N, C-alpha and C positions, 0 to 999 in steps of 0.2 A: 503493499499499500504506499509506504513512504517513497519507494522508487518511482512509482507512477506520479505521485504529487510533485516530486522534484523534477521529473521530466516535463510535466505540464508547466511548471514555473519557468523552466529553461526555455521552452518554446514561447511562452508569453514574453519573456525578456527579449528574445531575439526579434519577435514581431515589433515590440516597442522600440528596439534599437533601430530596426529597419525604417519604421515610420519617422523616427527622429532624423535619420539620414536623408530621407526623402524631403521632409519639411525643411531641413537645413539647405538642401540644394535649391529647392524652389524659392525659398526666401532670399538666398544669395542671388538668384537670377533677378528677382524683383528689385533688389537693391544695387544691381549693376556689378556684382562680384562674379568671380569665376565659378561656374556651376560645378565642374568636375572636381576642383580643389575642395569645395565645401561638401560634395558628395562623399569623397574619400575620407575627409575629416569626420564627416557624420558617421560613416561606417566604423572608423577607428575609435571615436570617442563618444558617439551616441548623443545623449542629451546635452553634453558639454558644448559640442559644436553648434547645436541649435540655440542654446543660450547665447553663445559668443556672437553668432551671426545676427541675432536680434539686437544685440547691444551696439553693433557697428552702424555707423551712419551710411546712408546711400552714397554711392560715388557720384560727385557732381558732373553734370554734362552727359550722363548715361541715361538711356531710356530705362525707366525702372518698372516696366510692366504695365498692366491694365489698371492699376490703382490710380494712375494719373491720366486724365483725358487728353487727347491729342489737341494741341493748340497750334494755330497757324499764326505766324508773325504778321501776316497781312490783315488779320482781324482788327488790329488797332487802327488801321487806315480807314475803316469803314464805320468807326464809332462816330456818333453824332454828339458833339459837345454842345451843351446848351449854355447860353450866356446867363449871367446873374440878373440881368436887367430885361429879360425877354418877355 
């Protein structure tokens, strides 16, 4: 009975470890980081890599995924500015 329980806990731990690696890789992609580096770090360290990638700031100038809508620089040209005395 103890062997079965230990084996189930081991399988559960591996599943949680794999989910942490996947989440670290996808979060790294959204933050403009290297996906494969964070996937490998997630496999090796599990929740530690996930915690570390959440603490890191996004890389400036990188597209950070679907969380930010696409903006066109030309949109500002078509704004109508109202005068204060209008």
